[in-house]
N, CA, C and O atoms as a DFTB+ gen file, in Angstrom:
676 C
 N C O
     1  1      29.559      59.975      -8.639
     2  2      29.184      58.932      -9.552
     3  2      29.530      59.295     -10.979
     4  3      30.090      58.473     -11.705
     5  1      29.210      60.511     -11.401
     6  2      29.373      60.874     -12.797
     7  2      30.828      61.075     -13.186
     8  3      31.138      61.107     -14.377
     9  1      31.733      61.211     -12.220
    10  2      33.153      61.344     -12.546
    11  2      33.666      60.071     -13.202
    12  3      34.653      60.115     -13.937
    13  1      33.012      58.925     -12.948
    14  2      33.453      57.683     -13.562
    15  2      33.214      57.674     -15.064
    16  3      33.795      56.850     -15.770
    17  1      32.377      58.570     -15.567
    18  2      32.133      58.666     -16.995
    19  2      33.203      59.467     -17.714
    20  3      33.328      59.395     -18.937
    21  1      33.974      60.229     -16.952
    22  2      34.988      61.096     -17.537
    23  2      36.262      60.298     -17.811
    24  3      36.670      59.486     -16.981
    25  1      36.899      60.521     -18.971
    26  2      38.079      59.738     -19.312
    27  2      39.293      60.049     -18.446
    28  3      40.154      59.185     -18.278
    29  1      39.389      61.257     -17.891
    30  2      40.545      61.623     -17.091
    31  2      40.091      62.099     -15.735
    32  3      39.023      62.697     -15.600
    33  1      40.898      61.837     -14.734
    34  2      40.662      62.406     -13.419
    35  2      39.551      61.757     -12.638
    36  3      39.104      62.321     -11.639
    37  1      39.073      60.565     -13.058
    38  2      37.947      59.984     -12.359
    39  2      38.332      59.449     -10.989
    40  3      37.542      59.551     -10.050
    41  1      39.505      58.891     -10.853
    42  2      39.949      58.355      -9.569
    43  2      41.411      58.753      -9.382
    44  3      42.323      58.002      -9.726
    45  1      41.613      59.934      -8.838
    46  2      42.949      60.487      -8.691
    47  2      43.462      60.213      -7.274
    48  3      42.835      60.636      -6.303
    49  1      44.604      59.505      -7.142
    50  2      45.155      59.254      -5.814
    51  2      45.524      60.564      -5.113
    52  3      45.804      61.564      -5.774
    53  1      45.525      60.561      -3.790
    54  2      45.803      61.753      -2.997
    55  2      47.170      62.336      -3.349
    56  3      47.314      63.555      -3.444
    57  1      48.184      61.474      -3.546
    58  2      49.529      61.964      -3.868
    59  2      49.521      62.772      -5.167
    60  3      50.217      63.782      -5.271
    61  1      48.729      62.330      -6.165
    62  2      48.656      63.054      -7.434
    63  2      47.869      64.357      -7.297
    64  3      48.142      65.312      -8.024
    65  1      46.889      64.418      -6.372
    66  2      46.132      65.648      -6.175
    67  2      47.008      66.745      -5.603
    68  3      46.781      67.923      -5.879
    69  1      48.020      66.373      -4.799
    70  2      48.896      67.353      -4.176
    71  2      50.043      67.784      -5.092
    72  3      50.658      68.823      -4.854
    73  1      50.337      67.011      -6.124
    74  2      51.443      67.296      -7.031
    75  2      51.020      68.358      -8.043
    76  3      50.036      68.156      -8.755
    77  1      51.742      69.499      -8.129
    78  2      51.324      70.564      -9.053
    79  2      51.396      70.145     -10.523
    80  3      50.612      70.636     -11.336
    81  1      52.323      69.243     -10.882
    82  2      52.424      68.813     -12.279
    83  2      51.248      67.910     -12.657
    84  3      50.737      67.988     -13.774
    85  1      50.824      67.059     -11.731
    86  2      49.647      66.227     -11.979
    87  2      48.403      67.097     -12.102
    88  3      47.534      66.846     -12.937
    89  1      48.331      68.118     -11.265
    90  2      47.208      69.042     -11.327
    91  2      47.171      69.752     -12.677
    92  3      46.104      69.901     -13.273
    93  1      48.329      70.189     -13.158
    94  2      48.420      70.843     -14.463
    95  2      47.995      69.873     -15.569
    96  3      47.277      70.260     -16.490
    97  1      48.437      68.614     -15.481
    98  2      48.080      67.606     -16.485
    99  2      46.563      67.385     -16.513
   100  3      45.967      67.320     -17.589
   101  1      45.941      67.270     -15.341
   102  2      44.490      67.083     -15.274
   103  2      43.758      68.284     -15.878
   104  3      42.774      68.120     -16.598
   105  1      44.247      69.488     -15.579
   106  2      43.610      70.686     -16.114
   107  2      43.741      70.746     -17.638
   108  3      42.788      71.117     -18.322
   109  1      44.904      70.385     -18.173
   110  2      45.091      70.360     -19.630
   111  2      44.171      69.323     -20.269
   112  3      43.574      69.584     -21.314
   113  1      44.052      68.145     -19.646
   114  2      43.143      67.108     -20.159
   115  2      41.707      67.625     -20.176
   116  3      40.979      67.409     -21.145
   117  1      41.298      68.309     -19.099
   118  2      39.950      68.855     -19.023
   119  2      39.719      69.889     -20.122
   120  3      38.660      69.905     -20.749
   121  1      40.715      70.758     -20.358
   122  2      40.582      71.772     -21.404
   123  2      40.443      71.142     -22.787
   124  3      39.618      71.581     -23.587
   125  1      41.250      70.109     -23.076
   126  2      41.149      69.434     -24.369
   127  2      39.809      68.721     -24.503
   128  3      39.200      68.738     -25.573
   129  1      39.345      68.091     -23.420
   130  2      38.039      67.439     -23.457
   131  2      36.944      68.448     -23.755
   132  3      36.058      68.184     -24.568
   133  1      36.999      69.617     -23.093
   134  2      36.003      70.664     -23.333
   135  2      36.071      71.162     -24.773
   136  3      35.038      71.400     -25.400
   137  1      37.278      71.318     -25.294
   138  2      37.457      71.827     -26.642
   139  2      36.921      70.827     -27.683
   140  3      36.334      71.225     -28.690
   141  1      37.128      69.545     -27.432
   142  2      36.741      68.524     -28.406
   143  2      35.326      68.001     -28.193
   144  3      34.897      67.076     -28.883
   145  1      34.598      68.584     -27.246
   146  2      33.252      68.094     -26.926
   147  2      32.339      68.072     -28.149
   148  3      31.508      67.171     -28.265
   149  1      32.464      69.030     -29.061
   150  2      31.587      69.078     -30.224
   151  2      32.071      68.251     -31.400
   152  3      31.354      68.118     -32.392
   153  1      33.276      67.690     -31.313
   154  2      33.834      66.897     -32.410
   155  2      33.236      65.496     -32.347
   156  3      33.250      64.882     -31.280
   157  1      32.713      64.972     -33.447
   158  2      32.119      63.637     -33.426
   159  2      33.123      62.587     -32.983
   160  3      34.312      62.670     -33.293
   161  1      32.628      61.602     -32.256
   162  2      33.509      60.527     -31.785
   163  2      34.095      59.732     -32.937
   164  3      35.155      59.122     -32.791
   165  1      33.436      59.730     -34.056
   166  2      33.908      58.965     -35.201
   167  2      35.179      59.546     -35.789
   168  3      35.771      58.939     -36.682
   169  1      35.613      60.700     -35.316
   170  2      36.823      61.313     -35.843
   171  2      38.067      60.521     -35.468
   172  3      39.112      60.682     -36.099
   173  1      37.973      59.666     -34.450
   174  2      39.116      58.844     -34.059
   175  2      39.262      57.703     -35.056
   176  3      38.327      56.926     -35.252
   177  1      40.406      57.599     -35.675
   178  2      40.637      56.573     -36.689
   179  2      41.561      55.495     -36.112
   180  3      42.602      55.796     -35.529
   181  1      41.165      54.269     -36.282
   182  2      41.961      53.133     -35.842
   183  2      43.179      52.986     -36.762
   184  3      43.142      53.459     -37.898
   185  1      44.259      52.338     -36.295
   186  2      45.432      52.156     -37.142
   187  2      45.135      51.439     -38.451
   188  3      45.790      51.696     -39.461
   189  1      44.150      50.538     -38.441
   190  2      43.830      49.801     -39.664
   191  2      43.024      50.649     -40.634
   192  3      42.695      50.180     -41.724
   193  1      42.695      51.892     -40.268
   194  2      41.944      52.769     -41.147
   195  2      40.441      52.683     -40.950
   196  3      39.678      53.288     -41.703
   197  1      40.010      51.933     -39.937
   198  2      38.589      51.788     -39.669
   199  2      38.193      52.812     -38.614
   200  3      38.815      52.891     -37.555
   201  1      37.173      53.582     -38.901
   202  2      36.731      54.589     -37.941
   203  2      36.028      53.914     -36.770
   204  3      35.240      52.989     -36.964
   205  1      36.312      54.372     -35.562
   206  2      35.648      53.868     -34.359
   207  2      34.512      54.809     -34.017
   208  3      34.525      55.987     -34.374
   209  1      33.545      54.273     -33.328
   210  2      32.488      55.131     -32.827
   211  2      32.056      54.618     -31.468
   212  3      32.251      53.453     -31.122
   213  1      31.482      55.501     -30.731
   214  2      30.977      55.173     -29.414
   215  2      29.692      55.960     -29.232
   216  3      29.666      57.164     -29.488
   217  1      28.629      55.303     -28.795
   218  2      27.361      56.025     -28.686
   219  2      27.393      57.080     -27.591
   220  3      28.070      56.919     -26.576
   221  1      26.662      58.149     -27.808
   222  2      26.503      59.183     -26.788
   223  2      25.494      58.694     -25.766
   224  3      24.512      58.034     -26.106
   225  1      25.753      59.031     -24.494
   226  2      24.829      58.609     -23.443
   227  2      24.440      59.795     -22.561
   228  3      25.177      60.774     -22.447
   229  1      23.285      59.684     -21.952
   230  2      22.812      60.618     -20.934
   231  2      22.578      59.800     -19.679
   232  3      22.051      58.690     -19.749
   233  1      22.968      60.339     -18.529
   234  2      22.722      59.689     -17.249
   235  2      21.991      60.688     -16.370
   236  3      22.479      61.792     -16.131
   237  1      20.809      60.292     -15.887
   238  2      20.007      61.158     -15.015
   239  2      19.769      60.414     -13.709
   240  3      19.504      59.212     -13.699
   241  1      19.871      61.156     -12.605
   242  2      19.634      60.548     -11.302
   243  2      18.495      61.285     -10.609
   244  3      18.462      62.515     -10.577
   245  1      17.570      60.522     -10.059
   246  2      16.496      61.084      -9.249
   247  2      16.584      60.429      -7.872
   248  3      17.495      59.643      -7.610
   249  1      15.659      60.748      -7.016
   250  2      15.664      60.178      -5.673
   251  2      15.420      58.672      -5.693
   252  3      15.853      57.964      -4.784
   253  1      14.724      58.171      -6.730
   254  2      14.350      56.758      -6.756
   255  2      15.097      55.893      -7.753
   256  3      15.095      54.668      -7.631
   257  1      15.743      56.517      -8.749
   258  2      16.364      55.702      -9.785
   259  2      17.443      56.464     -10.544
   260  3      17.579      57.682     -10.434
   261  1      18.206      55.693     -11.320
   262  2      19.145      56.258     -12.292
   263  2      18.653      55.798     -13.662
   264  3      18.335      54.626     -13.862
   265  1      18.597      56.743     -14.600
   266  2      18.148      56.437     -15.956
   267  2      19.305      56.713     -16.910
   268  3      19.847      57.817     -16.945
   269  1      19.674      55.696     -17.682
   270  2      20.745      55.813     -18.678
   271  2      20.099      55.695     -20.051
   272  3      19.379      54.735     -20.328
   273  1      20.363      56.685     -20.914
   274  2      19.852      56.657     -22.288
   275  2      21.051      56.684     -23.231
   276  3      21.977      57.476     -23.053
   277  1      21.024      55.810     -24.234
   278  2      22.115      55.742     -25.207
   279  2      21.545      55.898     -26.608
   280  3      20.573      55.233     -26.966
   281  1      22.154      56.783     -27.406
   282  2      21.765      56.964     -28.795
   283  2      22.436      55.880     -29.625
   284  3      23.663      55.821     -29.701
   285  1      21.634      55.025     -30.244
   286  2      22.162      53.916     -31.039
   287  2      21.513      53.906     -32.421
   288  3      20.812      52.956     -32.771
   289  1      21.745      54.965     -33.211
   290  2      21.115      55.031     -34.528
   291  2      21.609      53.916     -35.447
   292  3      22.793      53.581     -35.468
   293  1      20.681      53.361     -36.196
   294  2      21.032      52.325     -37.153
   295  2      21.166      50.946     -36.551
   296  3      21.498      50.001     -37.268
   297  1      20.921      50.792     -35.262
   298  2      21.009      49.484     -34.627
   299  2      19.618      48.957     -34.321
   300  3      18.670      49.722     -34.143
   301  1      19.515      47.660     -34.265
   302  2      18.300      47.002     -33.828
   303  2      18.523      46.481     -32.419
   304  3      19.657      46.406     -31.946
   305  1      17.454      46.128     -31.764
   306  2      17.505      45.614     -30.402
   307  2      18.430      44.400     -30.308
   308  3      19.136      44.232     -29.313
   309  1      18.427      43.563     -31.330
   310  2      19.248      42.347     -31.313
   311  2      20.748      42.641     -31.427
   312  3      21.567      41.765     -31.152
   313  1      21.117      43.865     -31.829
   314  2      22.522      44.239     -31.979
   315  2      23.139      44.761     -30.688
   316  3      24.331      45.068     -30.652
   317  1      22.333      44.867     -29.617
   318  2      22.781      45.496     -28.376
   319  2      22.682      44.505     -27.223
   320  3      21.740      43.717     -27.144
   321  1      23.669      44.557     -26.328
   322  2      23.672      43.716     -25.131
   323  2      23.908      44.604     -23.909
   324  3      24.818      45.433     -23.899
   325  1      23.080      44.420     -22.883
   326  2      23.208      45.171     -21.640
   327  2      23.484      44.166     -20.526
   328  3      22.742      43.199     -20.355
   329  1      24.566      44.403     -19.761
   330  2      24.885      43.531     -18.637
   331  2      25.086      44.371     -17.381
   332  3      25.458      45.544     -17.439
   333  1      24.831      43.737     -16.257
   334  2      24.998      44.389     -14.965
   335  2      25.773      43.444     -14.063
   336  3      25.344      42.319     -13.807
   337  1      26.921      43.915     -13.583
   338  2      27.736      43.155     -12.655
   339  2      27.960      44.022     -11.429
   340  3      28.752      44.963     -11.459
   341  1      27.256      43.698     -10.348
   342  2      27.313      44.478      -9.112
   343  2      26.996      45.942      -9.395
   344  3      25.844      46.289      -9.655
   345  1      28.024      46.812      -9.346
   346  2      27.795      48.247      -9.562
   347  2      28.315      48.726     -10.910
   348  3      28.593      49.915     -11.070
   349  1      28.456      47.821     -11.892
   350  2      28.961      48.199     -13.213
   351  2      27.950      47.822     -14.295
   352  3      27.660      46.646     -14.513
   353  1      27.421      48.846     -14.967
   354  2      26.487      48.655     -16.077
   355  2      27.286      48.730     -17.370
   356  3      28.039      49.681     -17.583
   357  1      27.127      47.738     -18.230
   358  2      27.867      47.701     -19.494
   359  2      26.902      47.599     -20.657
   360  3      26.004      46.757     -20.669
   361  1      27.102      48.470     -21.638
   362  2      26.318      48.457     -22.873
   363  2      27.296      48.155     -23.995
   364  3      28.293      48.857     -24.163
   365  1      27.013      47.121     -24.754
   366  2      27.895      46.827     -25.894
   367  2      27.083      46.359     -27.078
   368  3      25.956      45.883     -26.941
   369  1      27.674      46.505     -28.230
   370  2      26.999      46.113     -29.447
   371  2      27.876      46.353     -30.652
   372  3      29.069      46.631     -30.537
   373  1      27.257      46.241     -31.809
   374  2      28.009      46.425     -33.049
   375  2      27.089      46.979     -34.122
   376  3      25.961      46.524     -34.309
   377  1      27.609      47.972     -34.816
   378  2      26.910      48.514     -35.979
   379  2      27.676      48.017     -37.193
   380  3      28.853      48.328     -37.377
   381  1      26.985      47.236     -38.020
   382  2      27.639      46.611     -39.166
   383  2      27.529      47.498     -40.401
   384  3      26.512      48.151     -40.634
   385  1      28.588      47.501     -41.171
   386  2      28.608      48.298     -42.403
   387  2      27.740      47.615     -43.448
   388  3      27.854      46.411     -43.682
   389  1      26.875      48.396     -44.070
   390  2      26.057      47.894     -45.159
   391  2      26.296      48.792     -46.364
   392  3      25.864      49.944     -46.400
   393  1      26.981      48.245     -47.330
   394  2      27.340      49.040     -48.492
   395  2      26.984      48.250     -49.750
   396  3      27.344      47.079     -49.870
   397  1      26.296      48.872     -50.667
   398  2      25.987      48.188     -51.917
   399  2      26.931      48.717     -52.986
   400  3      27.071      49.927     -53.160
   401  1      27.566      47.821     -53.684
   402  2      28.491      48.196     -54.749
   403  2      27.718      48.225     -56.068
   404  3      27.288      47.187     -56.571
   405  1      27.549      49.419     -56.617
   406  2      26.818      49.567     -57.873
   407  2      27.704      50.187     -58.945
   408  3      27.223      50.870     -59.850
   409  1      28.979      49.944     -58.831
   410  2      29.879      50.511     -59.809
   411  2      30.299      51.930     -59.478
   412  3      31.028      52.563     -60.241
   413  1      29.836      52.434     -58.333
   414  2      30.219      53.788     -57.931
   415  2      31.369      53.710     -56.940
   416  3      31.445      52.794     -56.121
   417  1      32.254      54.683     -57.029
   418  2      33.354      54.764     -56.061
   419  2      32.938      55.634     -54.896
   420  3      32.295      56.666     -55.086
   421  1      33.297      55.227     -53.697
   422  2      33.027      56.034     -52.514
   423  2      34.038      57.157     -52.446
   424  3      35.244      56.911     -52.476
   425  1      33.571      58.364     -52.357
   426  2      34.437      59.517     -52.215
   427  2      34.598      59.892     -50.744
   428  3      35.694      60.210     -50.283
   429  1      33.490      59.848     -50.026
   430  2      33.477      60.231     -48.618
   431  2      32.600      59.243     -47.861
   432  3      31.506      58.889     -48.300
   433  1      33.107      58.812     -46.722
   434  2      32.301      57.960     -45.849
   435  2      32.381      58.545     -44.457
   436  3      33.396      58.394     -43.778
   437  1      31.313      59.216     -44.017
   438  2      31.321      59.887     -42.729
   439  2      30.741      59.044     -41.612
   440  3      31.028      59.305     -40.443
   441  1      29.946      58.056     -41.924
   442  2      29.356      57.220     -40.884
   443  2      30.369      56.176     -40.438
   444  3      31.150      55.665     -41.241
   445  1      30.344      55.869     -39.155
   446  2      31.289      54.924     -38.587
   447  2      30.600      53.627     -38.216
   448  3      29.427      53.613     -37.841
   449  1      31.336      52.551     -38.325
   450  2      30.820      51.235     -38.029
   451  2      31.792      50.520     -37.111
   452  3      32.948      50.919     -36.967
   453  1      31.313      49.480     -36.507
   454  2      32.171      48.661     -35.661
   455  2      31.522      48.386     -34.324
   456  3      30.392      48.795     -34.061
   457  1      32.259      47.687     -33.489
   458  2      31.727      47.345     -32.177
   459  2      32.046      48.449     -31.183
   460  3      32.984      49.223     -31.377
   461  1      31.262      48.514     -30.122
   462  2      31.458      49.511     -29.088
   463  2      31.171      48.875     -27.741
   464  3      30.532      47.826     -27.649
   465  1      31.655      49.531     -26.703
   466  2      31.356      49.125     -25.340
   467  2      31.447      50.346     -24.444
   468  3      32.448      51.062     -24.474
   469  1      30.420      50.592     -23.653
   470  2      30.408      51.680     -22.668
   471  2      30.138      51.055     -21.311
   472  3      29.185      50.291     -21.153
   473  1      30.967      51.373     -20.337
   474  2      30.794      50.874     -18.972
   475  2      30.547      52.065     -18.054
   476  3      31.257      53.069     -18.119
   477  1      29.543      51.945     -17.205
   478  2      29.161      53.022     -16.300
   479  2      29.194      52.486     -14.880
   480  3      28.467      51.552     -14.542
   481  1      30.048      53.086     -14.045
   482  2      30.124      52.689     -12.638
   483  2      28.969      53.359     -11.894
   484  3      28.797      54.576     -11.957
   485  1      28.197      52.561     -11.205
   486  2      27.052      53.059     -10.443
   487  2      27.461      53.290      -8.990
   488  3      28.404      52.661      -8.510
   489  1      26.769      54.180      -8.288
   490  2      27.112      54.436      -6.886
   491  2      26.537      53.390      -5.937
   492  3      26.632      53.542      -4.719
   493  1      25.941      52.331      -6.481
   494  2      25.374      51.261      -5.659
   495  2      25.319      49.996      -6.507
   496  3      25.390      50.053      -7.735
   497  1      25.192      48.850      -5.834
   498  2      25.010      47.581      -6.534
   499  2      23.517      47.447      -6.830
   500  3      22.706      47.328      -5.911
   501  1      23.163      47.465      -8.095
   502  2      21.758      47.433      -8.501
   503  2      21.234      46.004      -8.508
   504  3      21.987      45.053      -8.715
   505  1      19.933      45.868      -8.280
   506  2      19.257      44.582      -8.344
   507  2      18.917      44.310      -9.805
   508  3      18.053      44.978     -10.373
   509  1      19.584      43.344     -10.415
   510  2      19.417      43.069     -11.842
   511  2      17.973      42.712     -12.186
   512  3      17.515      43.001     -13.291
   513  1      17.252      42.089     -11.256
   514  2      15.867      41.701     -11.522
   515  2      14.948      42.923     -11.621
   516  3      13.894      42.848     -12.253
   517  1      15.328      44.032     -11.012
   518  2      14.491      45.236     -11.020
   519  2      14.830      46.193     -12.159
   520  3      14.083      47.140     -12.403
   521  1      15.935      45.966     -12.858
   522  2      16.366      46.858     -13.937
   523  2      15.493      46.628     -15.168
   524  3      15.195      45.489     -15.527
   525  1      15.087      47.726     -15.810
   526  2      14.281      47.652     -17.025
   527  2      15.029      48.332     -18.161
   528  3      15.576      49.421     -17.991
   529  1      15.051      47.683     -19.323
   530  2      15.680      48.255     -20.514
   531  2      14.669      48.235     -21.650
   532  3      14.011      47.223     -21.892
   533  1      14.551      49.374     -22.354
   534  2      13.671      49.467     -23.512
   535  2      14.459      50.047     -24.675
   536  3      15.423      50.788     -24.484
   537  1      14.035      49.698     -25.878
   538  2      14.691      50.179     -27.099
   539  2      13.614      50.719     -28.014
   540  3      12.742      49.972     -28.457
   541  1      13.664      52.028     -28.307
   542  2      12.643      52.649     -29.130
   543  2      13.280      53.675     -30.060
   544  3      13.931      54.613     -29.600
   545  1      13.098      53.501     -31.356
   546  2      13.563      54.443     -32.377
   547  2      15.048      54.771     -32.229
   548  3      15.442      55.933     -32.336
   549  1      15.868      53.756     -31.985
   550  2      17.311      53.955     -31.904
   551  2      17.819      54.481     -30.579
   552  3      18.994      54.833     -30.473
   553  1      16.964      54.545     -29.556
   554  2      17.383      55.012     -28.240
   555  2      17.165      53.891     -27.224
   556  3      16.049      53.402     -27.051
   557  1      18.234      53.499     -26.565
   558  2      18.179      52.504     -25.499
   559  2      18.020      53.251     -24.181
   560  3      18.811      54.144     -23.876
   561  1      17.002      52.894     -23.396
   562  2      16.775      53.513     -22.099
   563  2      16.813      52.427     -21.031
   564  3      16.090      51.434     -21.110
   565  1      17.672      52.634     -20.024
   566  2      17.827      51.664     -18.940
   567  2      17.456      52.356     -17.636
   568  3      18.007      53.406     -17.305
   569  1      16.523      51.769     -16.900
   570  2      16.081      52.300     -15.607
   571  2      16.587      51.389     -14.507
   572  3      16.273      50.200     -14.466
   573  1      17.393      51.982     -13.598
   574  2      17.976      51.234     -12.489
   575  2      17.417      51.783     -11.175
   576  3      17.869      52.826     -10.702
   577  1      16.432      51.086     -10.577
   578  2      15.884      51.565      -9.309
   579  2      16.942      51.523      -8.209
   580  3      17.766      50.609      -8.154
   581  1      16.905      52.523      -7.339
   582  2      17.842      52.552      -6.222
   583  2      17.334      51.633      -5.113
   584  3      16.132      51.585      -4.853
   585  1      18.240      50.905      -4.459
   586  2      17.824      50.107      -3.304
   587  2      17.337      51.033      -2.194
   588  3      17.736      52.196      -2.131
   589  1      16.477      50.518      -1.321
   590  2      15.875      51.328      -0.257
   591  2      16.925      51.998       0.611
   592  3      16.735      53.139       1.031
   593  1      18.038      51.310       0.893
   594  2      19.058      51.893       1.763
   595  2      19.840      53.020       1.094
   596  3      20.545      53.768       1.771
   597  1      19.724      53.147      -0.220
   598  2      20.458      54.187      -0.942
   599  2      19.601      55.421      -1.184
   600  3      20.126      56.527      -1.306
   601  1      18.302      55.242      -1.253
   602  2      17.409      56.372      -1.530
   603  2      17.607      57.456      -0.487
   604  3      17.704      57.183       0.709
   605  1      17.665      58.675      -0.959
   606  2      17.859      59.796      -0.047
   607  2      16.620      60.672      -0.039
   608  3      16.031      60.959      -1.081
   609  1      16.246      61.082       1.137
   610  2      15.106      61.984       1.259
   611  2      15.602      63.417       1.161
   612  3      16.638      63.765       1.728
   613  1      14.866      64.235       0.447
   614  2      15.245      65.639       0.316
   615  2      14.823      66.375       1.585
   616  3      13.692      66.232       2.051
   617  1      15.737      67.157       2.132
   618  2      15.454      67.947       3.324
   619  2      15.791      69.396       3.035
   620  3      16.793      69.695       2.386
   621  1      14.955      70.285       3.515
   622  2      15.211      71.705       3.351
   623  2      16.137      72.150       4.480
   624  3      15.883      71.853       5.647
   625  1      17.194      72.852       4.140
   626  2      18.180      73.338       5.096
   627  2      17.905      74.808       5.343
   628  3      17.906      75.605       4.405
   629  1      17.667      75.179       6.600
   630  2      17.421      76.598       6.869
   631  2      18.690      77.416       6.658
   632  3      19.791      76.951       6.951
   633  1      18.533      78.620       6.157
   634  2      19.664      79.506       5.881
   635  2      19.630      80.628       6.912
   636  3      18.667      81.391       6.995
   637  1      20.705      80.709       7.696
   638  2      20.805      81.759       8.702
   639  2      21.432      83.008       8.126
   640  3      21.958      82.993       7.014
   641  1      21.376      84.086       8.881
   642  2      21.957      85.347       8.449
   643  2      23.451      85.333       8.752
   644  3      23.868      84.819       9.791
   645  1      24.249      85.884       7.866
   646  2      25.705      85.922       8.043
   647  2      26.057      86.671       9.302
   648  3      25.501      87.731       9.590
   649  1      27.005      86.101      10.065
   650  2      27.513      86.773      11.249
   651  2      26.696      86.530      12.496
   652  3      27.156      86.867      13.587
   653  1      25.500      85.958      12.392
   654  2      24.662      85.781      13.582
   655  2      24.975      84.491      14.314
   656  3      24.603      84.353      15.479
   657  1      25.639      83.546      13.683
   658  2      25.852      82.239      14.298
   659  2      26.870      82.289      15.423
   660  3      26.675      81.619      16.436
   661  1      27.924      83.036      15.296
   662  2      28.989      83.009      16.287
   663  2      29.038      84.233      17.182
   664  3      30.021      84.415      17.901
   665  1      28.028      85.072      17.166
   666  2      28.014      86.311      17.939
   667  2      27.641      86.082      19.393
   668  3      26.721      85.322      19.695
   669  1      28.348      86.732      20.277
   670  2      28.008      86.665      21.706
   671  2      26.963      87.745      22.000
   672  3      27.014      88.837      21.435
   673  1      26.010      87.424      22.895
   674  2      24.925      88.369      23.191
   675  2      25.306      89.406      24.196
   676  3      24.491      90.263      24.538
């Protein structure tokens, strides 16, 4: 499920998995992603000179539900839209620039503004009527209960001693 959140390698065809050059490309993409993990998303600049941003999200899965949390600082509840289409959860919104001109020139502008959209593929088709979304102090939290047929029961697996399974008596 969580591979769908990754920009590269989320759905790799079998032919590409066997190709050594495709494998090298995926590994290089993974290394760059790991290297840039600490770089703010706002560092990406659009051709028009407008900085883009995308909210950071956390996805947690338990036996009964999936919880998605998105950091949306500076936004109000009315600025955010959450939609669910079968197994695709979409969060979108817009952070508008608010700048007061008081005769001062801007030297540095580190905060990013603009619209965003995050889509998360779920491992099941969620019941939209059962989904709950809350917005508190700039954090959007979405709770998606798992359908009964998807819930998995935890079972303890016994661990045998090495070499004892295939030994003849």
